[in-house]
C-alpha positions as CSV (number, residue, x, y, z in Angstrom):
1,M,7.2,25.8,-7.6
2,K,10.4,26.0,-5.8
3,L,10.5,22.9,-2.7
4,K,13.6,24.4,-0.5
5,E,15.8,24.5,-4.6
6,N,14.7,22.1,-6.1
7,N,11.7,23.0,-9.5
8,I,9.2,21.0,-9.0
9,S,5.8,21.2,-11.3
10,Y,2.4,19.7,-10.1
11,S,-0.7,18.8,-11.3
12,I,-3.4,19.9,-10.2
13,K,-6.7,16.6,-9.9
14,K,-9.9,18.2,-8.6
15,S,-12.1,15.1,-6.9
16,K,-16.0,15.7,-5.9
17,R,-14.6,12.2,-3.3
18,A,-11.5,13.5,-1.8
19,R,-12.2,14.8,1.8
20,R,-8.8,15.8,1.8
21,L,-5.4,17.1,-0.2
22,R,-4.0,13.9,-1.3
23,L,-0.4,14.5,-2.5
24,L,1.1,11.9,-5.0
25,V,4.7,11.2,-6.2
26,R,4.8,9.0,-9.4
27,R,7.5,6.8,-11.0
28,D,9.2,9.3,-13.1
29,G,8.9,11.7,-10.6
30,S,6.1,13.9,-11.6
31,V,4.1,15.6,-8.5
32,V,-0.2,15.0,-8.4
33,A,-1.9,16.9,-6.1
34,T,-5.0,15.7,-4.7
35,M,-8.3,19.1,-4.2
36,P,-11.2,18.1,-2.1
37,R,-14.2,19.9,-3.6
38,G,-13.7,24.2,-2.0
39,G,-9.9,23.3,-1.7
40,T,-7.3,26.4,-3.4
41,E,-4.6,26.4,-5.4
42,D,-3.0,28.6,-1.8
43,A,-4.0,25.3,0.3
44,I,-2.0,22.9,-1.8
45,E,1.4,24.9,-2.6
46,K,1.0,25.7,1.2
47,F,-0.1,22.2,1.8
48,L,3.6,20.8,-0.5
49,I,5.3,23.2,1.0
50,E,4.9,21.4,4.5
51,K,5.1,18.3,2.8
52,A,8.7,19.1,1.2
53,D,10.7,16.5,2.8
54,W,8.3,13.7,2.1
55,V,8.1,15.2,-1.6
56,L,11.7,15.5,-2.1
57,S,12.5,12.1,-0.5
58,K,9.7,10.7,-3.0
59,I,11.2,11.8,-5.8
60,N,14.7,11.5,-4.7
61,F,14.1,7.7,-3.9
62,F,12.0,7.2,-7.3
63,K,15.2,8.6,-9.3
64,S,18.1,5.7,-7.2
65,I,15.7,2.9,-8.3
66,K,15.2,3.8,-11.1
67,N,15.8,0.9,-13.3
68,A,14.5,-2.0,-10.5
69,Y,10.9,-3.3,-11.1
70,F,8.9,-5.8,-9.7
71,P,8.2,-9.0,-12.6
72,K,5.7,-8.7,-14.8
73,F,2.2,-10.4,-14.2
74,N,1.3,-14.0,-16.8
75,L,0.0,-16.5,-15.7
76,E,2.4,-18.9,-14.2
77,N,3.6,-15.8,-11.4
78,K,-0.6,-15.7,-10.5
79,E,-0.9,-19.1,-9.5
80,K,2.2,-18.7,-7.8
81,A,1.1,-16.2,-6.7
82,F,-2.3,-17.9,-5.5
83,S,-0.8,-20.7,-4.2
84,L,1.4,-19.4,-2.1
85,A,-1.4,-17.2,-0.8
86,T,-3.9,-20.2,0.2
87,E,-0.6,-22.5,1.9
88,R,-0.3,-19.4,4.4
89,I,-3.4,-17.7,5.0
90,E,-4.0,-21.9,5.8
91,Y,-0.7,-21.5,8.5
92,F,-2.4,-18.7,9.4
93,N,-5.8,-19.2,10.0
94,K,-5.1,-22.3,11.7
95,I,-3.7,-20.1,14.7
96,Y,-7.0,-17.0,13.7
97,G,-9.8,-19.5,13.2
98,F,-11.7,-17.0,10.3
99,K,-14.1,-18.0,8.2
100,Y,-13.3,-16.5,4.4
101,N,-15.0,-17.0,1.2
102,K,-12.6,-17.3,-1.4
103,I,-8.7,-15.7,-2.2
104,F,-7.9,-14.1,-5.7
105,V,-4.9,-12.9,-6.9
106,K,-4.6,-9.7,-8.8
107,N,-1.9,-7.0,-10.2
108,Q,-2.7,-3.9,-8.2
109,K,-1.3,-0.8,-8.7
110,T,-1.9,0.5,-4.6
111,R,-3.0,-2.2,-2.5
112,W,-0.5,-5.2,-1.4
113,G,-3.8,-6.7,-0.4
114,S,-7.7,-6.3,0.6
115,C,-10.5,-7.9,2.5
116,S,-14.3,-7.8,0.9
117,R,-16.5,-6.5,3.7
118,N,-18.3,-10.4,2.1
119,G,-15.3,-12.1,2.9
120,N,-13.1,-12.5,-0.1
121,L,-8.5,-12.2,0.1
122,N,-7.1,-10.5,-2.5
123,F,-3.6,-10.1,-2.7
124,N,-1.5,-8.3,-5.3
125,F,0.6,-11.1,-7.1
126,K,3.6,-8.9,-5.7
127,I,4.0,-10.4,-2.9
128,L,5.6,-13.1,-4.5
129,F,8.6,-11.0,-4.9
130,L,8.7,-9.4,-1.6
131,P,10.5,-11.6,1.9
132,E,9.0,-13.9,3.6
133,E,8.3,-11.5,6.5
134,L,6.4,-8.7,4.4
135,R,4.3,-11.0,2.2
136,D,3.0,-13.0,5.2
137,Y,2.6,-10.0,7.7
138,I,0.3,-8.7,4.2
139,I,-1.7,-12.1,4.8
140,V,-1.8,-11.9,8.2
141,H,-3.1,-8.1,8.4
142,E,-5.6,-9.1,5.7
143,L,-6.9,-12.3,8.1
144,C,-7.1,-10.2,11.4
145,H,-9.9,-8.0,9.0
146,L,-12.0,-11.2,9.2
147,G,-12.1,-10.9,12.6
148,E,-12.0,-6.6,12.5
149,F,-13.3,-4.7,9.6
150,N,-11.4,-1.6,10.2
151,H,-7.9,-1.0,12.1
152,S,-8.8,-0.1,14.8
153,Q,-6.7,-1.3,18.6
154,N,-9.2,-5.0,18.4
155,F,-7.4,-5.1,15.2
156,W,-4.3,-3.6,15.5
157,N,-4.3,-7.0,19.1
158,L,-5.1,-9.6,16.3
159,V,-2.2,-9.3,14.3
160,A,0.1,-8.6,17.1
161,Q,-0.4,-12.3,18.2
162,T,1.8,-13.0,15.4
163,F,3.4,-10.0,14.9
164,P,4.3,-8.5,17.5
165,N,6.8,-6.5,16.5
166,F,3.9,-5.1,13.2
167,K,5.0,-1.0,13.5
168,E,8.9,-2.1,12.2
169,I,7.2,-4.1,9.3
170,R,4.6,-1.0,8.8
171,K,8.0,1.2,8.3
172,K,9.3,-1.8,6.6
173,F,6.5,-1.1,3.9
174,K,7.3,2.7,3.6
175,T,9.9,2.7,2.2
176,M,8.5,0.6,-0.9
177,Q,6.6,1.3,-4.0
178,L,4.9,-1.3,-6.2
179,F,5.8,-0.7,-9.3
């Protein structure tokens, strides 16, 4: 398929759980279109054309950082990330006073962090290698889910207590990729 004078190929992944069309550009520059039930290839091609700028920018981004990577997941990095997360949660939770269950550090491919319904806070070990402002934002973001388990205005108000510039920080994450 041609996108703005660039030939790209893509694969289609059919998903019973998908509710909408979704595009993924992998680090190797390959494009995957996830299609919900009832979707058509015509709809995918139309969607790719609509998102051409985004797709091409991601492909170019991956070309530009071809040799960049995060250090490997190992016990030492996991322990350091756990120690960092624990210390920062204790610091920020003095502001919020939320109750949490356990802290986990994992090697996640698509998430920087998450919060479970039973109060577990999960973090990607790669937070260890982020600038302080970004890793603290991730920790505060997940901590605030203990107060609001959604992304409502109340949730963002909680985040803004610590990071009034959270919109700017979120923009920085848009340019970052987990490898």
